[in-house]
C-alpha positions as CSV (number, residue, x, y, z in Angstrom):
1,M,-66.4,22.1,65.0
2,T,-67.5,21.3,61.5
3,E,-65.3,20.2,58.6
4,T,-64.8,22.7,55.7
5,E,-65.2,21.4,52.2
6,S,-61.5,21.4,51.5
7,D,-60.9,19.2,54.7
8,R,-63.3,16.4,53.5
9,P,-61.5,13.2,52.4
10,G,-63.5,13.0,49.2
11,D,-62.6,16.5,48.2
12,L,-58.9,15.9,48.9
13,T,-59.0,12.8,46.7
14,A,-60.7,14.7,43.9
15,V,-58.1,17.5,44.1
16,T,-55.3,14.9,44.0
17,V,-56.8,13.1,41.0
18,R,-57.3,16.4,39.1
19,S,-53.6,17.4,39.8
20,A,-52.4,14.0,38.6
21,V,-54.6,14.3,35.4
22,D,-53.2,17.8,34.8
23,T,-49.6,16.6,35.2
24,V,-50.2,13.7,32.8
25,R,-51.8,16.1,30.3
26,S,-48.8,18.5,30.6
27,I,-46.4,15.6,30.1
28,G,-48.4,14.3,27.1
29,A,-48.5,17.8,25.5
30,L,-44.7,18.2,26.0
31,S,-44.1,14.7,24.6
32,W,-46.1,15.4,21.5
33,S,-44.4,18.8,21.1
34,I,-41.0,17.1,21.2
35,I,-42.2,14.5,18.6
36,G,-43.5,17.3,16.4
37,V,-40.2,19.2,16.6
38,V,-38.2,16.0,15.7
39,I,-40.5,15.3,12.8
40,L,-40.1,18.9,11.5
41,I,-36.3,18.7,11.8
42,V,-36.3,15.3,9.9
43,L,-38.6,16.6,7.2
44,A,-36.5,19.8,6.8
45,A,-33.3,17.8,6.6
46,A,-34.9,15.5,4.0
47,A,-36.1,18.4,2.0
48,I,-32.8,20.2,2.0
49,S,-31.0,16.9,1.1
50,A,-33.4,16.4,-1.8
51,I,-32.6,19.7,-3.3
52,S,-29.0,19.8,-2.2
53,G,-27.9,19.9,-5.9
54,I,-29.2,23.5,-5.9
55,V,-29.0,24.5,-2.3
56,V,-25.3,23.5,-1.8
57,P,-24.0,25.5,-4.9
58,L,-26.2,28.5,-3.7
59,I,-24.7,28.4,-0.2
60,I,-21.2,28.0,-1.6
61,A,-21.7,31.0,-4.0
62,T,-23.1,33.1,-1.1
63,I,-20.2,32.3,1.2
64,L,-17.6,33.0,-1.5
65,G,-19.4,36.1,-2.5
66,I,-19.4,37.4,1.1
67,V,-15.6,36.7,1.3
68,L,-14.8,38.2,-2.1
69,E,-17.2,41.1,-2.0
70,P,-14.7,43.6,-0.5
71,A,-12.3,43.1,-3.5
72,A,-15.2,43.8,-5.9
73,A,-16.2,46.8,-3.8
74,V,-12.6,48.2,-4.1
75,L,-12.7,47.9,-7.9
76,R,-16.1,49.5,-8.1
77,R,-14.9,52.5,-6.0
78,R,-12.1,52.9,-8.5
79,R,-14.8,53.3,-11.2
80,V,-14.4,49.9,-12.7
81,P,-17.8,48.8,-14.2
82,P,-19.6,46.4,-11.9
83,V,-19.6,43.5,-14.5
84,V,-15.9,43.9,-15.2
85,A,-15.1,44.1,-11.5
86,T,-17.1,41.0,-10.9
87,L,-15.4,39.1,-13.7
88,L,-12.0,40.1,-12.6
89,V,-12.6,39.0,-9.0
90,M,-14.1,35.7,-10.2
91,L,-11.0,35.1,-12.4
92,A,-8.7,35.8,-9.5
93,A,-10.7,33.5,-7.3
94,V,-10.6,30.7,-9.9
95,V,-6.8,31.1,-10.2
96,V,-6.3,31.0,-6.4
97,A,-8.7,28.0,-6.1
98,G,-6.7,26.2,-8.8
99,G,-3.5,26.9,-7.0
100,L,-4.9,25.5,-3.8
101,V,-6.1,22.4,-5.5
102,A,-2.7,21.9,-7.1
103,L,-1.1,22.4,-3.7
104,V,-3.2,19.7,-2.2
105,V,-2.8,17.4,-5.1
106,F,1.0,17.7,-5.3
107,G,1.4,17.9,-1.5
108,I,-0.9,15.1,-0.4
109,V,-2.3,13.0,-3.3
110,D,0.9,12.5,-5.1
111,Q,2.6,11.4,-1.8
112,W,-0.4,9.4,-0.6
113,S,1.3,6.1,-1.0
114,Q,4.2,7.2,1.1
115,I,1.9,8.7,3.7
116,Y,-0.1,5.4,3.8
117,D,3.1,3.3,4.1
118,Q,4.3,5.5,7.0
119,L,0.9,5.2,8.7
120,M,0.9,1.4,8.4
121,V,4.5,1.3,9.9
122,G,3.2,3.3,12.8
123,W,0.1,1.2,13.2
124,N,2.1,-2.1,13.2
125,T,4.5,-0.6,15.8
126,L,1.4,0.3,17.9
127,L,0.1,-3.3,17.7
128,E,3.5,-4.7,18.7
129,W,3.6,-2.4,21.7
130,L,0.1,-3.5,22.7
131,R,1.1,-7.2,22.4
132,D,4.3,-6.6,24.4
133,H,2.1,-5.2,27.3
134,D,-0.4,-8.1,27.0
135,L,-3.2,-5.9,25.8
136,D,-6.0,-7.1,23.5
137,T,-5.4,-6.0,19.9
138,A,-8.6,-7.3,18.4
139,A,-10.3,-3.9,18.3
140,A,-7.2,-2.3,16.9
141,E,-7.1,-5.0,14.1
142,H,-10.7,-4.3,13.2
143,L,-9.9,-0.6,13.0
144,R,-6.8,-1.2,10.9
145,T,-8.9,-3.2,8.4
146,A,-11.5,-0.5,8.1
147,V,-8.7,2.1,7.5
148,A,-7.1,-0.1,4.9
149,D,-10.4,-0.6,3.1
150,Y,-11.1,3.1,3.1
151,A,-7.6,4.3,2.2
152,P,-8.0,3.8,-1.6
153,Q,-11.1,6.1,-1.5
154,L,-9.0,8.7,0.2
155,G,-6.4,8.3,-2.5
156,Q,-8.8,9.6,-5.0
157,G,-8.0,13.1,-3.6
158,V,-9.9,16.3,-3.9
159,V,-11.9,15.3,-7.0
160,G,-13.1,12.1,-5.2
161,V,-14.2,14.1,-2.2
162,V,-16.0,16.7,-4.2
163,T,-17.7,14.2,-6.6
164,S,-19.0,12.2,-3.6
165,T,-20.4,15.4,-2.1
166,F,-22.3,16.3,-5.3
167,Y,-23.2,12.6,-6.0
168,G,-21.4,12.0,-9.2
169,L,-19.4,13.7,-12.0
170,L,-22.5,15.1,-13.7
171,S,-23.7,16.6,-10.5
172,L,-20.2,18.0,-9.9
173,I,-20.4,19.8,-13.3
174,L,-23.9,21.1,-12.7
175,G,-23.0,22.1,-9.2
176,T,-19.9,24.0,-10.4
177,F,-21.9,25.8,-13.1
178,F,-24.6,26.8,-10.6
179,S,-22.0,28.0,-8.1
180,L,-20.3,30.2,-10.7
181,F,-23.7,31.4,-11.9
182,F,-24.9,32.4,-8.4
183,L,-21.4,33.8,-7.5
184,F,-21.6,36.2,-10.4
185,F,-24.8,37.8,-9.2
186,V,-23.8,37.7,-5.6
187,L,-20.6,39.6,-6.4
188,R,-22.3,42.0,-8.8
189,D,-25.5,42.7,-6.8
190,G,-24.8,41.5,-3.3
191,Y,-24.6,45.0,-1.8
192,R,-28.1,45.7,-3.2
193,F,-29.7,42.6,-1.7
194,P,-30.7,44.2,1.7
195,A,-32.6,47.0,-0.1
196,W,-34.3,44.5,-2.3
197,V,-35.3,42.3,0.6
198,A,-36.6,45.3,2.6
199,R,-39.0,46.0,-0.3
200,A,-41.0,42.9,0.8
201,G,-42.3,44.9,3.8
202,L,-39.4,44.2,6.2
203,D,-37.7,46.7,8.4
204,P,-34.8,48.1,6.4
205,I,-32.7,48.7,9.6
206,E,-33.2,45.0,10.6
207,V,-32.4,43.7,7.2
208,S,-29.2,45.8,7.0
209,A,-28.1,44.7,10.4
210,V,-28.7,41.0,9.6
211,A,-26.7,41.4,6.3
212,D,-23.8,43.2,8.0
213,L,-23.6,40.6,10.8
214,S,-23.8,37.7,8.4
215,R,-20.9,39.2,6.3
216,Q,-18.8,39.9,9.4
217,S,-19.4,36.4,10.8
218,V,-18.5,34.5,7.6
219,R,-15.4,36.6,6.8
220,G,-14.3,36.6,10.4
221,Y,-14.7,32.8,10.6
222,F,-12.6,31.9,7.6
223,S,-9.9,34.5,8.2
224,G,-9.7,33.7,11.9
225,T,-9.5,29.9,11.2
226,A,-6.7,30.4,8.7
227,K,-4.8,32.6,11.2
228,T,-5.3,30.1,14.0
229,A,-3.9,27.2,11.8
230,V,-0.9,29.2,10.7
231,I,-0.1,30.4,14.3
232,T,-0.5,27.0,16.0
233,A,1.2,24.9,13.3
234,P,4.8,25.7,14.5
235,I,4.0,24.2,17.9
236,F,4.1,20.7,16.4
237,M,6.0,21.5,13.1
238,I,9.3,22.5,14.9
239,P,9.4,19.3,17.0
240,M,8.6,17.3,13.8
241,L,11.7,18.8,12.0
242,I,13.9,18.3,15.1
243,L,12.9,14.7,15.5
244,G,13.2,14.0,11.8
245,V,9.5,12.9,11.4
246,P,9.0,12.4,7.7
247,L,6.5,14.3,5.4
248,P,6.4,17.7,7.2
249,I,5.1,19.6,4.2
250,P,2.1,17.3,3.5
251,I,1.4,17.3,7.2
252,F,1.2,21.1,7.3
253,I,-1.0,21.2,4.3
254,L,-3.3,18.6,5.8
255,Y,-3.4,20.4,9.1
256,F,-4.2,23.8,7.5
257,F,-7.2,22.5,5.4
258,L,-8.5,20.2,8.1
259,S,-8.5,23.0,10.6
260,F,-11.7,24.3,8.9
261,L,-13.5,21.3,10.3
262,P,-14.1,22.5,13.9
263,Y,-12.8,20.2,16.7
264,V,-12.4,17.3,14.3
265,G,-9.9,18.3,11.6
266,A,-6.9,19.2,13.8
267,W,-7.2,16.1,15.9
268,L,-7.4,13.9,12.8
269,T,-4.0,15.4,11.7
270,G,-2.7,14.7,15.2
271,V,-3.6,11.0,14.9
272,V,-1.7,10.9,11.5
273,V,1.3,12.6,13.0
274,V,1.5,10.5,16.1
275,L,1.3,7.3,14.1
276,I,4.0,8.4,11.6
277,A,6.2,9.5,14.5
278,L,5.7,6.1,16.2
279,G,6.7,4.3,13.1
280,S,9.7,6.5,12.3
281,G,11.1,7.5,15.7
282,G,9.6,5.1,18.2
283,T,7.6,5.6,21.4
284,T,9.5,8.7,22.5
285,A,9.0,10.6,19.3
286,A,5.3,9.6,19.3
287,L,4.8,10.8,22.9
288,I,6.5,14.1,22.1
289,M,4.3,14.7,19.1
290,L,1.2,13.7,21.1
291,A,2.2,16.3,23.8
292,T,2.7,19.0,21.2
293,F,-0.7,18.4,19.7
294,I,-2.4,18.4,23.1
295,V,-0.7,21.8,23.7
296,S,-1.4,23.3,20.2
297,N,-5.0,22.0,20.1
298,G,-5.8,22.7,23.7
299,S,-5.2,26.0,25.6
300,V,-3.0,27.6,22.9
301,Q,-5.6,27.0,20.1
302,S,-8.4,28.3,22.4
303,A,-6.5,31.5,23.1
304,V,-5.4,32.1,19.5
305,S,-8.8,31.3,18.1
306,S,-10.5,33.6,20.6
307,W,-8.3,36.4,19.4
308,A,-8.4,35.5,15.7
309,L,-12.1,34.8,15.5
310,G,-13.1,37.7,17.7
311,T,-16.9,37.8,17.7
312,S,-17.4,35.8,14.5
313,L,-18.1,32.5,16.1
314,K,-19.4,33.3,19.6
315,I,-21.7,30.2,19.8
316,H,-21.7,27.3,22.2
317,P,-19.2,24.5,21.3
318,V,-22.0,21.9,21.3
319,L,-23.9,24.0,18.7
320,V,-20.7,24.2,16.6
321,L,-20.2,20.4,16.8
322,L,-23.9,19.8,15.9
323,S,-23.8,22.2,13.0
324,T,-20.6,20.4,11.7
325,I,-22.3,17.0,11.9
326,I,-25.6,18.1,10.4
327,G,-23.8,20.0,7.6
328,G,-21.8,16.9,6.8
329,A,-24.9,14.7,6.7
330,I,-26.6,17.2,4.3
331,A,-23.7,18.3,2.1
332,G,-20.7,16.2,2.9
333,M,-17.3,17.8,3.6
334,I,-18.5,21.1,2.2
335,G,-21.4,21.1,4.7
336,M,-19.0,20.4,7.6
337,V,-17.0,23.4,6.7
338,L,-19.9,25.8,6.0
339,G,-22.1,24.6,8.9
340,P,-20.5,26.6,11.8
341,P,-20.3,30.0,10.1
342,V,-23.8,29.8,8.7
343,V,-25.2,28.9,12.2
344,A,-23.1,31.6,13.8
345,A,-24.4,34.2,11.4
346,T,-28.0,33.0,12.0
347,V,-27.7,33.0,15.8
348,K,-26.2,36.5,15.9
349,S,-28.7,37.8,13.4
350,V,-31.6,36.6,15.5
351,A,-30.2,38.2,18.6
352,E,-29.7,41.5,16.8
353,V,-33.2,41.5,15.5
354,R,-34.6,40.9,18.9
355,R,-32.4,43.7,20.3
356,L,-33.6,46.1,17.7
357,R,-37.3,45.2,18.3
358,A,-36.9,45.6,22.0
359,E,-35.4,49.1,21.8
360,P,-38.7,50.9,20.8
361,A,-40.5,49.1,23.6
362,S,-38.0,50.2,26.2
363,T,-38.0,53.9,25.1
């Protein structure tokens, strides 16, 4: 019996070597592809960060325009001239925004010293509890020092947060101007944008579908998040009032606005509440408040947000968290708020375009 070519030891060795070389080449190509993707992401983030003075106001104006556009549409249907309808809606938006800023300033900033004192009382109580149970307090002391050093910056209030986002007062003024400038045209001509974009050679049906989904996602996200915050707040607010935990109104305001930071904001409020309860009512009050926040920000919030958000934010939680972090790195707190709805609108739009393009092929 003679050996076939494939049974010869030399041929088997050559095949093994070629297989190993192909594997190494595949791994190398994959590695370079990953490096290329990372470089592109870094360059894109750097480019966006470099022009954030224009990009951030444009994004803000677009989001606000999407949220406010139904009011302008109602006025237009009542035969109000488009320019007048736009100016009326913008004036109403400025008044509401001013009221919200005043609410935050008078509810939190003016009482910041009292909030800070209560937090320090709670923190010192926590340290005493750790010492009584022979636990190391070094890490807690370092964290307390960091909080104490950063507290004066938080005391600057809303203006401090916004100015740090726009990199200074001059940038704040310019950013506000560009936001209002873009907002005017988004409100006046937003409903015409899909038709204008379609003139560039794109499919009008796809453009219209993307525009509709983007509007629905953004409006649904903000309205759903506000509803979720209002519905879940009583779960911890009622125990706060019963236990006599101080500062319930500032805590509610803080919880409402921080709820727009996915996964992060509500738990930050929880930490504040537990520390204040620990300092004012002791361990029992702190444990009760901790339990209420676990309930309100756990299964209850998941159920309520699923109902309130509907299909506006049907993306993976990891993607929500990443969009929050990346948005914060690019545009500060505003980017953290806008990141999830923008990503949700993008993901849903891409899926809808793929579905529309697949329909002709299947028919």
